[in-house]
C-alpha positions in Angstrom: -19.1 -29.2 12.7 -18.1 -29.6 16.3 -16.6 -32.4 18.2 -20.0 -33.5 20.2 -21.8 -33.3 16.4 -20.0 -35.8 14.5 -18.1 -38.9 14.8 -14.5 -38.8 13.7 -13.5 -41.6 11.1 -10.1 -42.2 9.8 -10.8 -43.5 6.4 -13.1 -41.7 4.4 -14.8 -43.3 1.6 -13.6 -40.8 -0.6 -11.4 -38.0 -0.7 -11.4 -34.9 -3.5 -8.0 -34.5 -5.1 -7.7 -30.7 -3.3 -7.9 -32.3 0.1 -4.7 -34.3 -0.2 -2.8 -33.0 3.0 -5.8 -32.8 5.6 -5.2 -34.8 8.0 -8.4 -35.4 9.7 -11.8 -35.9 8.4 -15.3 -36.3 10.0 -18.4 -38.2 8.7 -21.5 -36.5 7.3 -22.2 -33.8 9.8 -25.9 -33.2 11.4 -28.6 -32.0 8.7 -26.2 -32.9 5.5 -28.9 -34.9 4.0 -31.2 -32.5 4.3 -29.2 -29.1 3.8 -26.4 -30.6 1.8 -28.0 -32.5 -0.9 -27.4 -29.7 -3.9 -25.1 -26.7 -3.8 -26.8 -23.6 -2.5 -25.3 -21.9 -5.6 -26.6 -23.3 -8.4 -25.1 -24.2 -11.3 -24.6 -21.0 -13.9 -25.1 -19.0 -10.8 -22.5 -16.6 -9.2 -24.6 -16.3 -5.7 -27.1 -18.1 -3.3 -30.6 -17.3 -4.5 -31.7 -16.1 -1.2 -30.1 -15.0 1.9 -33.0 -16.8 4.2 -32.7 -20.3 2.7 -31.9 -22.7 5.4 -29.4 -24.8 2.9 -27.7 -21.5 2.4 -26.9 -21.0 6.1 -26.2 -24.3 6.6 -23.3 -24.3 3.8 -22.0 -21.1 4.8 -21.4 -22.8 8.2 -19.8 -25.4 6.4 -17.5 -22.9 4.3 -16.7 -21.2 7.9 -15.6 -24.5 9.6 -13.7 -25.2 6.5 -11.6 -21.8 6.5 -11.3 -22.6 10.6 -9.8 -26.0 9.6 -7.8 -24.5 6.7 -6.2 -21.8 9.0 -5.1 -23.7 11.8 -3.9 -26.5 10.1 -1.5 -24.4 7.4 -0.1 -22.2 10.6 0.3 -25.5 12.5 2.4 -27.1 9.9 4.9 -24.4 10.0 4.2 -23.7 13.9 3.9 -20.2 12.7 1.3 -17.4 11.7 -1.8 -16.0 13.0 -5.1 -18.2 13.1 -7.3 -16.2 15.7 -8.3 -13.0 14.3 -9.4 -14.7 11.2 -11.5 -17.6 13.1 -13.6 -14.8 14.6 -14.8 -13.7 10.9 -15.0 -16.8 9.1 -18.7 -16.8 9.2 -18.4 -13.2 7.7 -16.0 -14.0 4.9 -18.0 -17.2 3.8 -21.2 -15.1 3.8 -19.5 -12.7 1.4 -18.5 -15.4 -0.8 -21.9 -17.4 -0.6 -23.8 -13.8 -1.7 -21.1 -13.6 -4.5 -18.8 -10.8 -3.6 -15.2 -11.8 -4.2 -13.5 -8.3 -4.3 -12.6 -8.9 -0.7 -9.8 -6.5 1.0 -8.4 -6.5 4.4 -6.8 -4.1 6.7 -5.3 -6.8 8.8 -2.3 -8.3 7.7 -2.5 -11.2 9.9 -5.5 -12.7 8.6 -3.4 -13.8 5.8 -3.7 -17.3 6.4 -7.6 -17.1 6.1 -7.3 -15.2 3.2 -5.2 -17.6 1.6 -7.5 -20.5 2.6 -10.3 -18.6 1.4 -8.9 -18.0 -2.4 -7.9 -21.8 -2.1 -11.1 -23.0 -1.7 -12.4 -21.2 -5.0 -9.1 -22.6 -6.9 -7.3 -19.0 -7.4 -4.0 -20.8 -5.9 -3.9 -22.9 -8.8 -2.6 -20.0 -10.8 0.6 -20.0 -8.7 0.6 -24.2 -8.8 -1.1 -24.7 -5.3 -3.7 -27.4 -6.2 -3.9 -29.3 -2.9 -4.0 -28.7 0.9 -0.4 -30.3 1.3 0.8 -28.0 -1.1 -0.7 -25.1 0.5 0.6 -26.5 3.9 4.2 -27.1 2.2 4.6 -23.3 0.6 3.2 -21.3 3.5 5.5 -18.8 4.8 8.3 -20.3 2.5 10.2 -18.5 -0.5 8.0 -18.1 -3.6 5.2 -19.0 -1.7 2.5 -17.5 0.7 4.4 -14.8 2.6 3.3 -14.4 6.2 1.2 -11.4 5.2 -0.7 -10.3 2.3 1.3 -9.1 -0.7 0.8 -8.2 -4.5 1.7 -11.7 -5.9 -1.2 -13.9 -4.5 -3.4 -14.7 -7.2 -7.0 -13.5 -6.0 -6.2 -11.1 -3.6 -6.5 -7.6 -4.2 -4.2 -5.9 -1.9 -1.1 -6.0 0.2 -1.9 -6.1 4.4 1.1 -5.2 6.8 0.8 -1.9 8.9 -2.6 -1.3 10.6 -4.8 1.4 9.3 -4.2 1.2 5.5 -6.8 -1.3 3.9 -9.7 1.4 3.7 -7.9 2.9 1.1 -7.5 0.3 -1.3 -11.5 -0.6 -0.7 -12.1 3.3 -1.4 -10.0 3.3 -4.4 -11.7 -0.1 -6.0 -15.1 2.0 -5.1 -14.0 5.0 -7.0 -12.6 2.9 -10.0 -15.5 0.6 -10.6 -19.0 1.8 -9.4 -21.4 -0.6 -8.7 -19.0 -3.2 -7.7 -18.8 -4.0 -3.9 -15.4 -3.5 -2.0 -15.7 -5.4 1.6 -12.8 -4.3 3.8 -12.0 -6.3 7.2 -10.9 -4.1 9.9 -9.7 -5.3 13.4 -10.9 -4.1 16.5 -7.2 -3.8 17.2 -6.6 -1.8 14.0 -9.6 0.4 14.9 -7.4 2.1 17.6 -5.3 3.7 14.5 -6.9 7.0 14.0 -6.5 7.0 10.0 -9.5 4.6 9.6 -12.4 6.5 10.1 -11.2 9.9 9.4 -9.9 8.6 6.1 -13.7 7.6 5.5 -15.0 10.7 6.4 -13.2 12.7 4.4 -13.4 10.3 1.4 -17.1 10.5 1.9 -17.4 14.2 2.0 -15.3 14.7 -1.2 -17.2 11.7 -3.0 -20.5 11.0 -1.2 -21.8 9.2 -4.4 -19.0 6.6 -4.1 -20.2 4.3 -1.2 -19.9 1.0 -3.0 -16.9 -0.1 -0.5 -18.2 -2.1 2.8 -15.9 -1.7 6.3 -16.6 -4.8 8.0 -15.4 -4.4 11.8 -14.1 -7.7 13.1 -15.1 -7.0 16.8 -13.8 -9.4 18.8 -12.2 -7.9 21.8 -8.9 -8.5 21.5 -5.6 -7.1 19.7 -2.3 -8.9 19.2 -1.2 -9.4 23.2 -4.1 -8.1 25.2 -7.7 -6.6 25.0 -8.5 -4.4 22.1 -9.0 -0.6 23.5 -12.6 -1.0 22.0 -13.6 -3.9 23.8 -15.0 -1.9 26.7 -17.5 -0.3 24.3 -21.1 -1.4 24.7 -23.0 -2.3 21.6 -24.7 1.1 21.5 -21.7 2.8 22.2 -20.2 1.4 19.2 -23.1 1.8 17.0 -22.8 5.4 17.8 -19.0 5.7 17.2 -19.6 4.6 13.5 -23.0 7.1 13.0 -21.0 9.4 14.6 -18.2 9.0 12.0 -20.9 9.7 9.4 -22.5 6.1 8.7 -26.0 6.3 7.6 -26.3 2.5 8.2 -24.5 0.2 10.9 -25.2 -3.5 10.8 -24.1 -5.3 14.0 -24.5 -9.0 14.3 -23.6 -10.2 17.9 -22.9 -14.1 18.2 -23.9 -13.7 21.9 -27.4 -13.1 21.1 -27.6 -16.8 20.1 -25.6 -18.3 22.6 -27.2 -21.3 24.2 -24.1 -22.3 26.2 -24.1 -19.4 28.6 -20.3 -18.2 28.1 -18.9 -15.6 30.0 -18.5 -12.1 28.9 -19.5 -9.7 26.1 -17.6 -11.9 23.4 -18.2 -15.2 23.0 -17.4 -18.4 20.8 -20.4 -19.5 18.4 -18.8 -22.7 17.6 -19.6 -23.7 21.0 -23.2 -23.2 20.1 -25.8 -26.0 19.8 -26.0 -26.7 15.8 -29.4 -25.1 15.8 -28.1 -21.5 17.4 -24.8 -22.1 15.1 -27.4 -21.8 12.0 -29.1 -18.9 13.6 -26.0 -17.2 13.9 -25.0 -17.9 10.2 -28.3 -17.0 8.9 -27.9 -13.8 10.7 -24.9 -12.9 9.2 -25.8 -14.1 5.8 -28.9 -11.6 6.3 -26.9 -8.9 8.0 -24.2 -8.9 5.0 -26.7 -8.9 2.6 -28.5 -5.9 4.1 -25.2 -4.1 4.4 -24.1 -4.8 0.9 -27.1 -3.8 -0.8 -27.0 -0.5 1.3 -23.6 0.4 0.2 -24.6 -0.7 -3.3 -27.6 1.9 -3.1 -25.7 4.8 -1.8 -25.6 4.8 1.9 -22.2 4.9 4.0 -22.5 1.4 5.9 -20.7 -0.6 8.2 -21.1 -4.1 9.0 -19.8 -5.4 12.6 -19.3 -8.8 13.6 -19.1 -9.5 17.3 -17.6 -12.6 18.3 -15.1 -14.0 20.5 -11.4 -13.8 19.1 -10.1 -17.3 18.2 -13.7 -18.9 17.6 -13.4 -22.6 16.8 -9.3 -22.7 16.4 -7.1 -23.7 19.6 -7.0 -21.2 21.9 -9.4 -18.1 23.0 -8.8 -14.1 23.4 -5.1 -12.8 22.5 -3.6 -16.3 22.6 -5.2 -17.5 19.8 -3.4 -14.6 17.7 -0.5 -16.6 16.4 1.4 -19.7 16.9 5.0 -20.0 18.4 7.8 -22.8 18.1 6.4 -26.3 18.8 2.9 -25.4 18.2 2.3 -28.1 15.9 -0.7 -30.6 15.1 1.2 -32.9 17.9 0.1 -30.4 20.8 -3.0 -31.8 22.1 -4.9 -28.3 21.9 -4.3 -28.2 17.9 -5.4 -31.7 17.2 -8.1 -31.6 19.2 -9.3 -28.0 17.3 -8.6 -30.0 14.1 -10.6 -32.9 14.7 -13.6 -30.5 16.3 -13.5 -28.4 12.7 -12.9 -31.6 10.5 -15.6 -32.1 7.5 -16.5 -35.1 5.8 -15.4 -35.3 2.3 -18.5 -34.6 0.9 -18.6 -31.6 2.9 -15.6 -30.4 1.6 -16.5 -31.1 -1.8 -19.9 -29.1 -1.4 -17.8 -26.1 0.0 -15.4 -26.5 -3.2 -18.6 -26.1 -5.7 -20.0 -23.2 -3.9 -16.6 -21.5 -4.1 -16.0 -22.4 -7.7 -19.3 -20.6 -8.6 -19.5 -18.0 -6.4 -18.5 -14.3 -8.1 -18.6 -16.1 -11.3 -15.4 -17.9 -10.8 -12.0 -18.1 -8.9 -10.9 -14.8 -7.6 -7.9 -14.6 -10.0 -10.0 -14.6 -12.6 -12.6 -12.1 -11.8 -11.5 -9.5 -9.0 -10.5 -6.1 -10.5 -7.0 -6.0 -9.9 -6.7 -9.2 -12.0 -7.0 -6.8 -15.2 -5.0 -4.0 -16.1 -7.3 -1.0 -16.1 -7.8 0.9 -19.3 -6.6 4.0 -19.4 -7.3 7.4 -21.6 -4.5 8.2 -24.1 -2.7 11.2 -23.1 -0.7 12.3 -26.3 2.4 13.9 -25.9 2.5 16.2 -22.7 2.8 20.3 -23.8 6.0 20.8 -21.7 7.6 24.1 -22.3 11.4 24.3 -22.6 12.8 27.7 -21.2 16.2 28.8 -22.3 19.1 28.1 -20.2 20.7 31.2 -18.5 17.3 33.1 -18.7 14.6 34.0 -16.6 14.4 32.1 -13.1 11.3 29.8 -13.2 9.6 27.7 -10.5 10.2 24.0 -11.1 6.9 22.8 -9.1 5.0 25.1 -11.2 6.0 24.0 -14.4 5.2 20.4 -13.3 1.8 21.6 -11.8 1.2 22.6 -15.8 1.6 19.4 -17.1 -0.3 17.5 -13.8 -3.4 19.9 -15.3 -3.0 18.4 -18.7 -3.0 14.7 -17.3 -6.0 15.8 -15.1 -8.0 17.1 -18.0 -7.2 14.2 -20.2 -7.7 11.4 -17.8 -11.1 11.7 -15.3 -10.0 9.0 -12.8 -6.9 10.9 -11.9 -6.6 12.7 -8.8 -3.6 14.8 -7.3 -3.9 14.7 -3.4 -2.3 17.1 -1.0 -2.4 17.8 2.8 -1.0 21.4 3.0 -2.7 23.0 -0.2 -1.4 23.2 -3.9 -0.9 26.6 -3.6 1.8 26.3 -0.8 3.7 24.1 -2.9 3.8 26.5 -5.8 1.1 24.5 -7.9 -2.2 26.5 -7.6 -2.2 26.2 -11.3 -3.5 22.6 -10.9 -6.0 23.9 -8.6 -7.3 26.6 -11.2 -7.2 23.5 -13.8 -8.8 20.7 -11.9 -10.2 22.0 -9.2 -10.2 21.2 -5.3 -12.9 18.3 -4.8 -15.2 19.9 -2.1 -19.0 20.1 -1.5 -18.9 23.7 -1.8 -18.4 25.4 -5.0 -16.3 28.4 -4.6 -14.3 30.0 -7.5 -12.5 32.0 -5.3 -10.5 28.8 -3.7 -10.8 26.9 -7.1 -13.0 24.0 -5.2 -16.0 22.1 -6.6 -17.7 18.9 -6.1 -16.4 17.6 -9.4 -12.7 18.5 -8.8 -9.8 16.2 -9.0 -7.7 17.7 -6.1 -8.0 15.8 -2.7 -6.9 17.5 0.4 -7.6 15.7 3.4 -5.5 17.1 6.4 -3.8 13.6 7.0 -0.9 12.4 4.8 -1.9 8.9 5.5 -5.0 9.6 3.4 -3.5 11.4 0.9 -0.7 9.0 0.4 -3.2 6.0 1.0 -5.8 7.1 -1.6 -3.1 8.5 -4.4 -1.0 5.3 -4.1 -4.1 2.8 -3.5 -5.3 4.2 -6.8 -2.4 3.7 -8.8 -2.2 0.2 -7.2 -5.4 -0.5 -8.6 -4.6 0.9 -12.2 -5.1 4.9 -12.1 -2.7 7.8 -12.8 -2.5 9.9 -9.4 0.4 12.3 -7.7 0.6 12.5 -4.1 2.2 16.0 -2.9 3.3 16.9 0.1 5.8 19.3 1.9 9.1 16.9 2.4 8.8 17.6 5.9 5.7 16.0 6.6 5.6 13.2 3.8 6.8 10.7 6.6 3.2 10.4 8.0 2.3 9.4 4.5 5.0 6.9 3.4 4.0 3.7 5.5 1.1 3.1 2.8 3.2 4.3 -0.2 6.1 2.0 0.8 3.3 -0.8 1.3 2.1 -0.3 -2.3 5.4 0.1 -4.0 6.6 -3.2 -2.4 3.5 -4.7 -3.6 3.9 -3.3 -7.3 7.5 -5.1 -7.2 5.5 -8.2 -7.2 2.3 -7.8 -9.1 1.5 -9.8 -12.1 0.2 -7.0 -14.1 1.5 -3.7 -15.0 -0.1 -0.8 -13.3 0.9 3.0 -13.3 3.9 3.9 -11.1 3.0 5.7 -8.0 4.6 9.4 -8.3 5.1 11.9 -5.6 6.1 15.5 -5.7 7.8 16.5 -2.5 8.0 20.3 -2.3 9.2 23.1 0.2 12.0 21.5 1.1 14.4 22.3 4.2 16.3 24.7 2.6 13.3 26.9 1.5 11.5 26.7 5.3 13.9 29.3 7.0 11.4 31.0 9.0 9.2 28.0 10.1 12.5 26.4 11.7 13.1 22.8 12.4 9.6 21.8 12.3 9.5 22.1 8.6 13.0 21.1 7.8 13.0 17.4 8.0 14.8 16.1 4.8 15.9 13.1 6.6 13.3 11.5 4.6 15.5 11.0 2.0 17.6 8.4 3.8 14.3 6.6 3.3 14.1 6.4 -0.2 17.9 5.9 -0.2 17.6 2.8 1.5 14.4 1.9 -0.7 16.3 2.4 -3.8 18.0 -1.0 -3.3 14.8 -2.8 -3.5 14.6 -2.4 -7.3 11.8 -0.4 -8.3 12.1 2.8 -6.3 13.4 5.9 -8.6 13.9 9.3 -6.6 14.4 12.1 -8.8 16.2 15.5 -8.3 15.0 17.7 -11.4 17.6 20.9 -10.9 15.5 23.2 -12.6 12.0 24.1 -14.6 12.9 22.4 -17.2 14.1 19.2 -15.8 11.1 18.5 -13.6 9.2 18.5 -16.9 10.9 16.0 -18.5 11.0 13.7 -15.0 7.0 13.8 -14.8 6.9 12.9 -18.2 9.0 9.8 -17.8 7.2 9.0 -14.7 4.1 8.6 -16.4 5.2 6.3 -19.2 6.9 3.9 -16.6 5.1 1.1 -14.8 5.2 -0.6 -11.3 7.7 2.0 -10.0 7.5 4.4 -7.2 8.9 7.4 -8.3 9.3 10.4 -5.6 10.0 13.9 -7.4 11.5 16.5 -4.9 11.9 19.9 -6.2 11.8 23.6 -4.8 8.9 26.0 -5.1 11.1 29.1 -5.6 12.1 30.5 -8.8 15.3 28.9 -9.6 17.9 29.3 -12.4 17.3 27.1 -15.7 20.5 25.2 -16.4 19.5 22.1 -18.2 17.6 21.4 -21.6 15.1 19.0 -22.2 17.8 16.7 -23.6 20.1 16.8 -20.8 17.3 15.4 -18.2 16.5 12.4 -20.8 20.1 11.5 -20.8 20.3 12.0 -16.9 17.1 9.8 -16.6 19.1 7.1 -18.4 22.5 7.7 -16.9 21.8 9.2 -13.5 23.3 12.4 -13.6 24.5 15.4 -16.0 27.4 17.3 -16.5 26.2 21.1 -16.0 29.5 23.1 -15.9 33.4 22.1 -16.6 36.3 24.3 -15.6 39.8 23.5 -16.5 42.4 25.8 -15.2 45.3 27.0 -17.0 47.1 27.3 -13.5 46.8 23.4 -12.4 45.9 20.2 -14.0 43.8 19.6 -10.7 40.0 19.1 -11.0 37.6 19.0 -8.2 34.0 17.2 -8.8 31.2 18.7 -7.3 28.5 16.0 -7.6 25.4 17.6 -6.1 21.8 16.5 -5.2 19.0 19.2 -5.5 18.2 22.4 -7.1 18.9 25.3 -4.4 22.1 23.0 -3.4 23.6 24.0 -7.0 23.8 27.6 -5.9 26.9 27.1 -3.3 28.2 24.8 -5.7 28.4 27.0 -8.5 29.8 29.8 -6.1 32.3 27.6 -5.3 33.5 26.8 -8.6 34.3 30.4 -8.9 36.1 30.7 -6.1 38.1 27.5 -6.9 38.9 28.9 -10.5 40.2 32.1 -8.7 42.6 29.6 -7.1 43.9 27.9 -10.3 41.7 24.8 -9.2 39.5 23.4 -12.1 36.0 21.8 -11.1 33.0 20.0 -12.7 29.7 20.3 -11.2 27.6 17.5 -11.9 23.9 17.4 -11.4 22.7 13.8 -10.0 19.0 13.5 -11.1 18.3 9.9 -10.8 20.8 8.3 -8.1 19.5 5.1 -8.5 21.0 4.7 -12.2 24.3 5.2 -10.2 24.3 2.2 -8.3 26.0 -1.1 -9.7 23.5 -3.5 -10.8 24.8 -6.1 -7.9 23.6 -3.2 -5.2 20.2 -3.4 -6.2 17.7 -6.6 -6.2 16.4 -5.1 -10.0 15.9 -8.5 -11.2 13.4 -9.5 -8.8 10.9 -6.9 -9.6 7.9 -7.0 -11.7 8.5 -4.7 -15.2 12.2 -5.2 -14.2 14.5 -2.2 -14.7 18.1 -3.1 -15.1 19.2 0.5 -16.5 22.4 1.5 -14.7 25.3 3.8 -15.7 28.4 1.4 -16.5 31.8 2.0 -15.5 33.1 3.8 -18.3 29.9 6.4 -18.1 30.6 6.7 -14.4 34.3 7.7 -15.1 33.3 10.2 -17.8 31.0 12.0 -15.3 32.7 11.7 -12.0 36.4 11.3 -12.7 38.9 13.8 -11.3 41.2 14.4 -8.3 38.9 14.6 -5.3 35.0 14.5 -5.3 32.6 16.3 -3.1 29.1 15.0 -2.6 26.8 17.7 -1.8 23.3 17.4 -0.6 20.4 19.5 1.5 19.2 16.5 2.5 20.4 12.9 3.9 23.7 12.0 3.0 22.7 8.1 2.2 21.2 9.5 -1.0 24.8 10.3 -2.2 25.7 6.1 -1.5 26.0 5.1 -5.0 28.8 7.6 -5.8 30.4 7.2 -2.8 30.5 3.5 -3.2 31.7 3.6 -7.0 34.3 6.4 -6.6 38.0 5.5 -6.0 39.2 9.2 -5.9 39.5 11.1 -2.4 35.9 12.1 -1.5 33.9 13.8 1.1 30.2 14.3 2.0 28.3 17.8 2.5 24.9 17.2 3.9 22.2 18.2 6.1 22.7 18.2 9.6 19.8 19.7 11.7 17.2 22.4 11.2 16.9 25.7 12.9 15.0 28.9 12.5 16.8 31.2 9.7 15.9 34.0 7.3 16.8 32.7 4.4 17.8 29.3 2.3 21.4 30.6 2.2 21.3 31.1 6.3 20.3 27.4 6.8 22.8 25.9 4.2 25.2 28.3 6.4 24.0 26.6 9.5 24.6 23.2 8.0 28.3 24.0 6.8 26.4 24.2 3.1 28.5 27.2 1.8 31.0 27.9 -1.1 33.7 28.7 1.5 33.7 25.6 3.1 33.3 23.5 -0.2 36.4 25.4 -1.3 38.3 25.0 1.9 37.4 20.8 1.7 38.5 20.9 -1.9 41.8 22.2 -1.4 42.3 20.2 1.6 41.3 16.9 -0.4 43.8 18.2 -3.4 46.4 18.7 -0.7 
């Protein structure tokens, strides 16, 4: 288990087949005859019998060293990747497995090689053709292999992990959907500097106090990526008080320093340097502590477990220097070679670890964890859509969608809508009335109740995180946000959509509703006028599974939502105004637009000229100056076409988009003949109240003279018309440019 406990041998007596590729083996470690004769997880069992069993602690320690060895060897095989952070929680991950818990989530993308090692040991990676260590080394950080950070494609792993501060959303989503199942989530002390983690947990716990079957595990190792972590200065008492102050009823802290018999300096120490006796005591403490924490979380108490151990414990370096490998950091480097030899196990020990891992949790994670199965969903039947008369009374699009959302929530008890700014402010108070805001205080005035389905933390990250996390785990949701603030929740939403593109199972698309766009926010000024977010989605469209939708009216938005509900593994942002606006389309027109990308709203042919200007419009309010411009052009003897772009992704060419690389691939694109039918003319003007990038598909394919009218910047104004005027989005400006283009 350490270099001074075992004598290394070059030719082990028997190597299990999965060990092919392991470079160093050791002789049987001290105590193996006593504690390694039989697997601590008995045949037919899914966990150890008792965390106090000395054999269980001993075999947990073997598993921890096996993890450390694999982490260092696979990263060294590419001189790339991150071994140090995971090394400090190896006993904790091994303990979870030995206790039978495999629905393990992480907030730390840099722990990827450790999580790959964990699911390799239980044979999950065999589902992707990885049967031995050599194959794992070969495919680490390679195309169609084990990418550098967790994604949605790795068998047995529940969540993607990239940006810090996200993992708790997946753990809470899993816990909400699967009562009685424990969802541990490791959180790095570097990531703890993100404010989202404890604040999002606190709001969730207030909203759903009965859902405590998730277990944050703080990896308190004293260092972040390149320096000491900001929480490394806290005392144990201060760290406990921090979590208690954030609402945690049970805080279980296991501190490696309490078992140190090597007089290591500082508050953070390396347990692999201890004597075998003290290493076993530490492993036993982790087992018992995690058992206590798990039972506490499963019994209704908000619980956190903390393992305090030096970053890089048992690998090539310590502290922040252990975080990642650099070019040249191969097995030939003495500090890596020596670390591997120190962690090397005997073939018999490897076999014992594999046996425990195979039995733990009832089998490989790829066959047992919740995300390996499609979540059963209640049947919705036909949505009760209400089709308004074209040209009739103006209607609020978001309110029309709200009625459909309310119906879905009433049919599906797992459904939630999240919104930081409040539904009433987005024109969907009808959702509050029907589904209620989840809140411990019942108050009919504000439509709130403990059993509500409207989730309203102030953080957009928390809104997007729970809604997107639930969708990834198989549930229906909507994240609603003011367009101007949605950017604060997009990192987690994008992480989920990318994972959905890689999933090996279908899951409901993650749907958003972005309201109160820049044009409606005149009085609030530029702080509420940030439609540049649309460029974000414009770039994401090329991923293959992102479908931004821009319904032009209250009829269209209902059909868009109905379509989105029936899709799988997509990210679907729906952007609409909360102002009463004209009804311009029928249901059937939007159904066609969802297939073709756009719909022709109006065509005026002039008796005085054969010239036609095409006004290609994204959005609803931007149609107002477009229709005004068409009238002015008609007065000047110029024909026009107004085309409403509903699904710009459909207007790309297939070669523009990575559609065929994603799960649940959607290869629907408007062909050249269809594009010509919609956009043929003598000149074209693309018009949007948002960012110009969303018009790219049209600008790429059109071959006639063309120009773009788009958002420039925000300003305080008295009306949407004045905001548009400030940005040059006026009928007169459109007419002038049209006549210039036509010569």
